mmCIF file of the C-alpha atoms, coordinates in Angstrom:
data_MODEL
# 
_entry.id   MODEL 
# 
loop_
_atom_site.group_PDB 
_atom_site.id 
_atom_site.type_symbol 
_atom_site.label_atom_id 
_atom_site.label_alt_id 
_atom_site.label_comp_id 
_atom_site.label_asym_id 
_atom_site.label_entity_id 
_atom_site.label_seq_id 
_atom_site.pdbx_PDB_ins_code 
_atom_site.Cartn_x 
_atom_site.Cartn_y 
_atom_site.Cartn_z 
_atom_site.occupancy 
_atom_site.B_iso_or_equiv 
_atom_site.pdbx_formal_charge 
_atom_site.auth_seq_id 
_atom_site.auth_comp_id 
_atom_site.auth_asym_id 
_atom_site.auth_atom_id 
_atom_site.pdbx_PDB_model_num 
ATOM 1   C CA . UNK A 1 1   ? 31.685 12.843 72.008  1.00 0.00 ? 1   UNK A CA 1 
ATOM 2   C CA . UNK A 1 2   ? 32.220 15.957 74.033  1.00 0.00 ? 2   UNK A CA 1 
ATOM 3   C CA . UNK A 1 3   ? 34.426 16.477 77.022  1.00 0.00 ? 3   UNK A CA 1 
ATOM 4   C CA . UNK A 1 4   ? 33.437 14.197 79.771  1.00 0.00 ? 4   UNK A CA 1 
ATOM 5   C CA . UNK A 1 5   ? 31.247 15.781 83.036  1.00 0.00 ? 5   UNK A CA 1 
ATOM 6   C CA . UNK A 1 6   ? 33.135 15.332 86.214  1.00 0.00 ? 6   UNK A CA 1 
ATOM 7   C CA . UNK A 1 7   ? 30.702 13.062 87.096  1.00 0.00 ? 7   UNK A CA 1 
ATOM 8   C CA . UNK A 1 8   ? 31.405 10.686 84.371  1.00 0.00 ? 8   UNK A CA 1 
ATOM 9   C CA . UNK A 1 9   ? 34.626 10.830 85.217  1.00 0.00 ? 9   UNK A CA 1 
ATOM 10  C CA . UNK A 1 10  ? 34.057 9.768  88.828  1.00 0.00 ? 10  UNK A CA 1 
ATOM 11  C CA . UNK A 1 11  ? 32.219 6.872  87.375  1.00 0.00 ? 11  UNK A CA 1 
ATOM 12  C CA . UNK A 1 12  ? 34.718 5.542  84.810  1.00 0.00 ? 12  UNK A CA 1 
ATOM 13  C CA . UNK A 1 13  ? 36.769 3.204  86.786  1.00 0.00 ? 13  UNK A CA 1 
ATOM 14  C CA . UNK A 1 14  ? 39.041 2.136  83.900  1.00 0.00 ? 14  UNK A CA 1 
ATOM 15  C CA . UNK A 1 15  ? 39.635 -1.203 85.294  1.00 0.00 ? 15  UNK A CA 1 
ATOM 16  C CA . UNK A 1 16  ? 40.641 -0.031 88.822  1.00 0.00 ? 16  UNK A CA 1 
ATOM 17  C CA . UNK A 1 17  ? 41.001 -0.816 91.656  1.00 0.00 ? 17  UNK A CA 1 
ATOM 18  C CA . UNK A 1 18  ? 44.157 -2.552 90.470  1.00 0.00 ? 18  UNK A CA 1 
ATOM 19  C CA . UNK A 1 19  ? 47.116 -4.064 92.763  1.00 0.00 ? 19  UNK A CA 1 
ATOM 20  C CA . UNK A 1 20  ? 50.867 -3.522 91.332  1.00 0.00 ? 20  UNK A CA 1 
ATOM 21  C CA . UNK A 1 21  ? 53.895 -4.710 92.596  1.00 0.00 ? 21  UNK A CA 1 
ATOM 22  C CA . UNK A 1 22  ? 56.190 -1.881 93.922  1.00 0.00 ? 22  UNK A CA 1 
ATOM 23  C CA . UNK A 1 23  ? 59.265 -1.683 91.473  1.00 0.00 ? 23  UNK A CA 1 
ATOM 24  C CA . UNK A 1 24  ? 61.655 1.337  90.493  1.00 0.00 ? 24  UNK A CA 1 
ATOM 25  C CA . UNK A 1 25  ? 61.445 4.799  92.368  1.00 0.00 ? 25  UNK A CA 1 
ATOM 26  C CA . UNK A 1 26  ? 58.222 3.251  93.941  1.00 0.00 ? 26  UNK A CA 1 
ATOM 27  C CA . UNK A 1 27  ? 60.396 0.579  95.639  1.00 0.00 ? 27  UNK A CA 1 
ATOM 28  C CA . UNK A 1 28  ? 62.932 3.105  96.770  1.00 0.00 ? 28  UNK A CA 1 
ATOM 29  C CA . UNK A 1 29  ? 60.282 5.275  98.393  1.00 0.00 ? 29  UNK A CA 1 
ATOM 30  C CA . UNK A 1 30  ? 57.829 2.706  99.759  1.00 0.00 ? 30  UNK A CA 1 
ATOM 31  C CA . UNK A 1 31  ? 59.771 -0.207 100.172 1.00 0.00 ? 31  UNK A CA 1 
ATOM 32  C CA . UNK A 1 32  ? 58.848 -3.836 98.992  1.00 0.00 ? 32  UNK A CA 1 
ATOM 33  C CA . UNK A 1 33  ? 55.223 -4.618 98.545  1.00 0.00 ? 33  UNK A CA 1 
ATOM 34  C CA . UNK A 1 34  ? 52.319 -3.837 96.699  1.00 0.00 ? 34  UNK A CA 1 
ATOM 35  C CA . UNK A 1 35  ? 50.357 -0.501 95.716  1.00 0.00 ? 35  UNK A CA 1 
ATOM 36  C CA . UNK A 1 36  ? 46.731 -0.261 95.167  1.00 0.00 ? 36  UNK A CA 1 
ATOM 37  C CA . UNK A 1 37  ? 45.427 2.143  92.300  1.00 0.00 ? 37  UNK A CA 1 
ATOM 38  C CA . UNK A 1 38  ? 41.979 3.142  93.771  1.00 0.00 ? 38  UNK A CA 1 
ATOM 39  C CA . UNK A 1 39  ? 38.971 3.596  91.491  1.00 0.00 ? 39  UNK A CA 1 
ATOM 40  C CA . UNK A 1 40  ? 38.125 6.828  91.856  1.00 0.00 ? 40  UNK A CA 1 
ATOM 41  C CA . UNK A 1 41  ? 34.240 5.965  93.396  1.00 0.00 ? 41  UNK A CA 1 
ATOM 42  C CA . UNK A 1 42  ? 36.119 4.386  96.118  1.00 0.00 ? 42  UNK A CA 1 
ATOM 43  C CA . UNK A 1 43  ? 38.002 7.611  96.776  1.00 0.00 ? 43  UNK A CA 1 
ATOM 44  C CA . UNK A 1 44  ? 34.701 9.575  96.549  1.00 0.00 ? 44  UNK A CA 1 
ATOM 45  C CA . UNK A 1 45  ? 33.267 6.589  99.256  1.00 0.00 ? 45  UNK A CA 1 
ATOM 46  C CA . UNK A 1 46  ? 35.926 7.451  101.920 1.00 0.00 ? 46  UNK A CA 1 
ATOM 47  C CA . UNK A 1 47  ? 35.763 11.249 101.423 1.00 0.00 ? 47  UNK A CA 1 
ATOM 48  C CA . UNK A 1 48  ? 31.699 10.720 101.606 1.00 0.00 ? 48  UNK A CA 1 
ATOM 49  C CA . UNK A 1 49  ? 31.824 9.142  105.360 1.00 0.00 ? 49  UNK A CA 1 
ATOM 50  C CA . UNK A 1 50  ? 33.721 12.305 106.741 1.00 0.00 ? 50  UNK A CA 1 
ATOM 51  C CA . UNK A 1 51  ? 31.147 13.920 109.227 1.00 0.00 ? 51  UNK A CA 1 
ATOM 52  C CA . UNK A 1 52  ? 30.848 17.603 110.069 1.00 0.00 ? 52  UNK A CA 1 
ATOM 53  C CA . UNK A 1 53  ? 33.531 18.219 112.674 1.00 0.00 ? 53  UNK A CA 1 
ATOM 54  C CA . UNK A 1 54  ? 36.103 15.787 111.595 1.00 0.00 ? 54  UNK A CA 1 
ATOM 55  C CA . UNK A 1 55  ? 38.900 15.979 108.728 1.00 0.00 ? 55  UNK A CA 1 
ATOM 56  C CA . UNK A 1 56  ? 41.139 13.628 106.657 1.00 0.00 ? 56  UNK A CA 1 
ATOM 57  C CA . UNK A 1 57  ? 44.177 13.999 104.612 1.00 0.00 ? 57  UNK A CA 1 
ATOM 58  C CA . UNK A 1 58  ? 45.016 12.518 101.338 1.00 0.00 ? 58  UNK A CA 1 
ATOM 59  C CA . UNK A 1 59  ? 47.541 10.261 103.128 1.00 0.00 ? 59  UNK A CA 1 
ATOM 60  C CA . UNK A 1 60  ? 44.684 8.957  105.124 1.00 0.00 ? 60  UNK A CA 1 
ATOM 61  C CA . UNK A 1 61  ? 42.719 7.957  102.368 1.00 0.00 ? 61  UNK A CA 1 
ATOM 62  C CA . UNK A 1 62  ? 45.419 6.294  101.097 1.00 0.00 ? 62  UNK A CA 1 
ATOM 63  C CA . UNK A 1 63  ? 46.015 4.377  104.438 1.00 0.00 ? 63  UNK A CA 1 
ATOM 64  C CA . UNK A 1 64  ? 42.444 3.637  104.480 1.00 0.00 ? 64  UNK A CA 1 
ATOM 65  C CA . UNK A 1 65  ? 42.432 2.222  100.668 1.00 0.00 ? 65  UNK A CA 1 
ATOM 66  C CA . UNK A 1 66  ? 45.657 0.282  101.449 1.00 0.00 ? 66  UNK A CA 1 
ATOM 67  C CA . UNK A 1 67  ? 44.516 -1.298 104.717 1.00 0.00 ? 67  UNK A CA 1 
ATOM 68  C CA . UNK A 1 68  ? 41.100 -2.348 102.518 1.00 0.00 ? 68  UNK A CA 1 
ATOM 69  C CA . UNK A 1 69  ? 42.868 -4.065 99.596  1.00 0.00 ? 69  UNK A CA 1 
ATOM 70  C CA . UNK A 1 70  ? 45.682 -5.577 101.750 1.00 0.00 ? 70  UNK A CA 1 
ATOM 71  C CA . UNK A 1 71  ? 48.513 -3.776 100.074 1.00 0.00 ? 71  UNK A CA 1 
ATOM 72  C CA . UNK A 1 72  ? 51.407 -1.824 101.755 1.00 0.00 ? 72  UNK A CA 1 
ATOM 73  C CA . UNK A 1 73  ? 50.333 1.546  100.105 1.00 0.00 ? 73  UNK A CA 1 
ATOM 74  C CA . UNK A 1 74  ? 47.961 3.388  97.877  1.00 0.00 ? 74  UNK A CA 1 
ATOM 75  C CA . UNK A 1 75  ? 49.055 5.226  94.539  1.00 0.00 ? 75  UNK A CA 1 
ATOM 76  C CA . UNK A 1 76  ? 49.670 9.081  96.055  1.00 0.00 ? 76  UNK A CA 1 
ATOM 77  C CA . UNK A 1 77  ? 48.982 10.369 92.278  1.00 0.00 ? 77  UNK A CA 1 
ATOM 78  C CA . UNK A 1 78  ? 45.598 8.756  91.307  1.00 0.00 ? 78  UNK A CA 1 
ATOM 79  C CA . UNK A 1 79  ? 44.132 9.176  94.982  1.00 0.00 ? 79  UNK A CA 1 
ATOM 80  C CA . UNK A 1 80  ? 44.896 12.965 94.931  1.00 0.00 ? 80  UNK A CA 1 
ATOM 81  C CA . UNK A 1 81  ? 43.476 13.361 91.065  1.00 0.00 ? 81  UNK A CA 1 
ATOM 82  C CA . UNK A 1 82  ? 40.593 11.387 91.932  1.00 0.00 ? 82  UNK A CA 1 
ATOM 83  C CA . UNK A 1 83  ? 40.028 13.670 95.025  1.00 0.00 ? 83  UNK A CA 1 
ATOM 84  C CA . UNK A 1 84  ? 39.672 16.581 92.823  1.00 0.00 ? 84  UNK A CA 1 
ATOM 85  C CA . UNK A 1 85  ? 37.432 14.704 90.446  1.00 0.00 ? 85  UNK A CA 1 
ATOM 86  C CA . UNK A 1 86  ? 34.910 14.243 93.155  1.00 0.00 ? 86  UNK A CA 1 
ATOM 87  C CA . UNK A 1 87  ? 35.453 17.507 94.506  1.00 0.00 ? 87  UNK A CA 1 
ATOM 88  C CA . UNK A 1 88  ? 34.152 18.703 91.134  1.00 0.00 ? 88  UNK A CA 1 
ATOM 89  C CA . UNK A 1 89  ? 31.466 15.922 90.762  1.00 0.00 ? 89  UNK A CA 1 
ATOM 90  C CA . UNK A 1 90  ? 30.221 17.535 94.261  1.00 0.00 ? 90  UNK A CA 1 
ATOM 91  C CA . UNK A 1 91  ? 30.192 20.929 92.974  1.00 0.00 ? 91  UNK A CA 1 
ATOM 92  C CA . UNK A 1 92  ? 28.465 19.857 89.946  1.00 0.00 ? 92  UNK A CA 1 
ATOM 93  C CA . UNK A 1 93  ? 25.371 18.017 92.088  1.00 0.00 ? 93  UNK A CA 1 
ATOM 94  C CA . UNK A 1 94  ? 25.763 21.518 94.618  1.00 0.00 ? 94  UNK A CA 1 
ATOM 95  C CA . UNK A 1 95  ? 24.794 23.613 91.467  1.00 0.00 ? 95  UNK A CA 1 
ATOM 96  C CA . UNK A 1 96  ? 21.644 21.303 90.288  1.00 0.00 ? 96  UNK A CA 1 
ATOM 97  C CA . UNK A 1 97  ? 20.566 21.945 93.562  1.00 0.00 ? 97  UNK A CA 1 
ATOM 98  C CA . UNK A 1 98  ? 21.470 18.425 95.452  1.00 0.00 ? 98  UNK A CA 1 
ATOM 99  C CA . UNK A 1 99  ? 22.079 18.768 99.554  1.00 0.00 ? 99  UNK A CA 1 
ATOM 100 C CA . UNK A 1 100 ? 23.714 15.674 100.230 1.00 0.00 ? 100 UNK A CA 1 
ATOM 101 C CA . UNK A 1 101 ? 27.052 15.873 98.250  1.00 0.00 ? 101 UNK A CA 1 
ATOM 102 C CA . UNK A 1 102 ? 30.566 14.801 98.844  1.00 0.00 ? 102 UNK A CA 1 
ATOM 103 C CA . UNK A 1 103 ? 31.745 17.028 101.439 1.00 0.00 ? 103 UNK A CA 1 
ATOM 104 C CA . UNK A 1 104 ? 35.253 17.580 99.638  1.00 0.00 ? 104 UNK A CA 1 
ATOM 105 C CA . UNK A 1 105 ? 36.297 20.794 101.763 1.00 0.00 ? 105 UNK A CA 1 
ATOM 106 C CA . UNK A 1 106 ? 37.177 18.323 104.774 1.00 0.00 ? 106 UNK A CA 1 
ATOM 107 C CA . UNK A 1 107 ? 39.705 16.472 102.697 1.00 0.00 ? 107 UNK A CA 1 
ATOM 108 C CA . UNK A 1 108 ? 43.166 18.140 103.208 1.00 0.00 ? 108 UNK A CA 1 
ATOM 109 C CA . UNK A 1 109 ? 46.436 17.980 101.710 1.00 0.00 ? 109 UNK A CA 1 
ATOM 110 C CA . UNK A 1 110 ? 49.720 16.626 103.803 1.00 0.00 ? 110 UNK A CA 1 
ATOM 111 C CA . UNK A 1 111 ? 49.669 18.118 106.933 1.00 0.00 ? 111 UNK A CA 1 
ATOM 112 C CA . UNK A 1 112 ? 46.513 19.609 107.022 1.00 0.00 ? 112 UNK A CA 1 
ATOM 113 C CA . UNK A 1 113 ? 46.944 21.832 103.731 1.00 0.00 ? 113 UNK A CA 1 
ATOM 114 C CA . UNK A 1 114 ? 44.251 23.114 102.064 1.00 0.00 ? 114 UNK A CA 1 
ATOM 115 C CA . UNK A 1 115 ? 44.013 22.243 98.595  1.00 0.00 ? 115 UNK A CA 1 
ATOM 116 C CA . UNK A 1 116 ? 44.395 25.283 95.533  1.00 0.00 ? 116 UNK A CA 1 
ATOM 117 C CA . UNK A 1 117 ? 43.557 22.933 93.003  1.00 0.00 ? 117 UNK A CA 1 
ATOM 118 C CA . UNK A 1 118 ? 39.834 22.041 94.328  1.00 0.00 ? 118 UNK A CA 1 
ATOM 119 C CA . UNK A 1 119 ? 36.952 24.057 93.144  1.00 0.00 ? 119 UNK A CA 1 
ATOM 120 C CA . UNK A 1 120 ? 36.757 28.006 94.176  1.00 0.00 ? 120 UNK A CA 1 
ATOM 121 C CA . UNK A 1 121 ? 40.674 27.733 95.088  1.00 0.00 ? 121 UNK A CA 1 
ATOM 122 C CA . UNK A 1 122 ? 41.619 27.852 98.485  1.00 0.00 ? 122 UNK A CA 1 
ATOM 123 C CA . UNK A 1 123 ? 39.182 30.574 99.320  1.00 0.00 ? 123 UNK A CA 1 
ATOM 124 C CA . UNK A 1 124 ? 36.285 28.098 99.025  1.00 0.00 ? 124 UNK A CA 1 
ATOM 125 C CA . UNK A 1 125 ? 37.551 25.573 100.661 1.00 0.00 ? 125 UNK A CA 1 
ATOM 126 C CA . UNK A 1 126 ? 38.516 28.223 103.813 1.00 0.00 ? 126 UNK A CA 1 
ATOM 127 C CA . UNK A 1 127 ? 34.798 29.502 103.529 1.00 0.00 ? 127 UNK A CA 1 
ATOM 128 C CA . UNK A 1 128 ? 33.151 26.166 103.753 1.00 0.00 ? 128 UNK A CA 1 
ATOM 129 C CA . UNK A 1 129 ? 35.740 24.983 106.836 1.00 0.00 ? 129 UNK A CA 1 
ATOM 130 C CA . UNK A 1 130 ? 35.219 28.230 108.654 1.00 0.00 ? 130 UNK A CA 1 
ATOM 131 C CA . UNK A 1 131 ? 31.620 27.601 108.438 1.00 0.00 ? 131 UNK A CA 1 
ATOM 132 C CA . UNK A 1 132 ? 32.188 24.372 110.239 1.00 0.00 ? 132 UNK A CA 1 
ATOM 133 C CA . UNK A 1 133 ? 34.020 25.888 112.927 1.00 0.00 ? 133 UNK A CA 1 
ATOM 134 C CA . UNK A 1 134 ? 37.692 25.231 112.147 1.00 0.00 ? 134 UNK A CA 1 
ATOM 135 C CA . UNK A 1 135 ? 40.161 27.526 112.113 1.00 0.00 ? 135 UNK A CA 1 
ATOM 136 C CA . UNK A 1 136 ? 42.292 28.184 109.056 1.00 0.00 ? 136 UNK A CA 1 
ATOM 137 C CA . UNK A 1 137 ? 45.802 29.612 109.463 1.00 0.00 ? 137 UNK A CA 1 
ATOM 138 C CA . UNK A 1 138 ? 48.453 30.869 107.034 1.00 0.00 ? 138 UNK A CA 1 
ATOM 139 C CA . UNK A 1 139 ? 51.815 28.907 106.593 1.00 0.00 ? 139 UNK A CA 1 
ATOM 140 C CA . UNK A 1 140 ? 54.421 30.944 104.643 1.00 0.00 ? 140 UNK A CA 1 
ATOM 141 C CA . UNK A 1 141 ? 53.392 33.158 101.701 1.00 0.00 ? 141 UNK A CA 1 
ATOM 142 C CA . UNK A 1 142 ? 50.685 30.831 99.856  1.00 0.00 ? 142 UNK A CA 1 
ATOM 143 C CA . UNK A 1 143 ? 49.729 28.302 101.951 1.00 0.00 ? 143 UNK A CA 1 
ATOM 144 C CA . UNK A 1 144 ? 46.866 27.985 104.674 1.00 0.00 ? 144 UNK A CA 1 
ATOM 145 C CA . UNK A 1 145 ? 46.312 25.063 107.154 1.00 0.00 ? 145 UNK A CA 1 
ATOM 146 C CA . UNK A 1 146 ? 43.538 23.884 109.656 1.00 0.00 ? 146 UNK A CA 1 
ATOM 147 C CA . UNK A 1 147 ? 44.797 24.735 113.175 1.00 0.00 ? 147 UNK A CA 1 
ATOM 148 C CA . UNK A 1 148 ? 45.301 21.746 115.040 1.00 0.00 ? 148 UNK A CA 1 
ATOM 149 C CA . UNK A 1 149 ? 43.924 19.638 112.230 1.00 0.00 ? 149 UNK A CA 1 
ATOM 150 C CA . UNK A 1 150 ? 45.359 16.474 113.969 1.00 0.00 ? 150 UNK A CA 1 
ATOM 151 C CA . UNK A 1 151 ? 42.709 16.512 116.785 1.00 0.00 ? 151 UNK A CA 1 
ATOM 152 C CA . UNK A 1 152 ? 40.092 16.061 114.053 1.00 0.00 ? 152 UNK A CA 1 
ATOM 153 C CA . UNK A 1 153 ? 41.378 13.352 111.974 1.00 0.00 ? 153 UNK A CA 1 
ATOM 154 C CA . UNK A 1 154 ? 38.410 10.612 111.454 1.00 0.00 ? 154 UNK A CA 1 
ATOM 155 C CA . UNK A 1 155 ? 39.404 6.995  111.553 1.00 0.00 ? 155 UNK A CA 1 
ATOM 156 C CA . UNK A 1 156 ? 37.642 5.493  108.246 1.00 0.00 ? 156 UNK A CA 1 
ATOM 157 C CA . UNK A 1 157 ? 36.892 1.911  108.334 1.00 0.00 ? 157 UNK A CA 1 
ATOM 158 C CA . UNK A 1 158 ? 35.424 0.545  105.512 1.00 0.00 ? 158 UNK A CA 1 
# 
């Protein structure tokens, strides 16, 4: 069996979502309660709901997932990884000629930062955001953020 495609990875839910008790370092960081480890398609579903002119952060996706599952928080690591997988799967679809793909470029890291791990790196995300009218500005040597990103954050209900 060869390497999985991005789309196969997106559709491989591996018994997720799963809800776990917060323990150890996670409890220190997030307090008492529970954490949802989302399924990749759940992250993609939220990313798909971000309309032109709107943005979301990974933390915004996590808040939406926690609310959906009635947990204290959502796993920051898997949420970030699944957003990355969704972005790559969307680019594969674009390469196949699909018009309606997950608008991954509208999903930012914390504090409005562009994600260098997305397809095409920061340059591609910047190009797509600027094409939609967002202003991207440098923050430090290697980081870029969407100016006033807070004004554009979407409220997502599942």
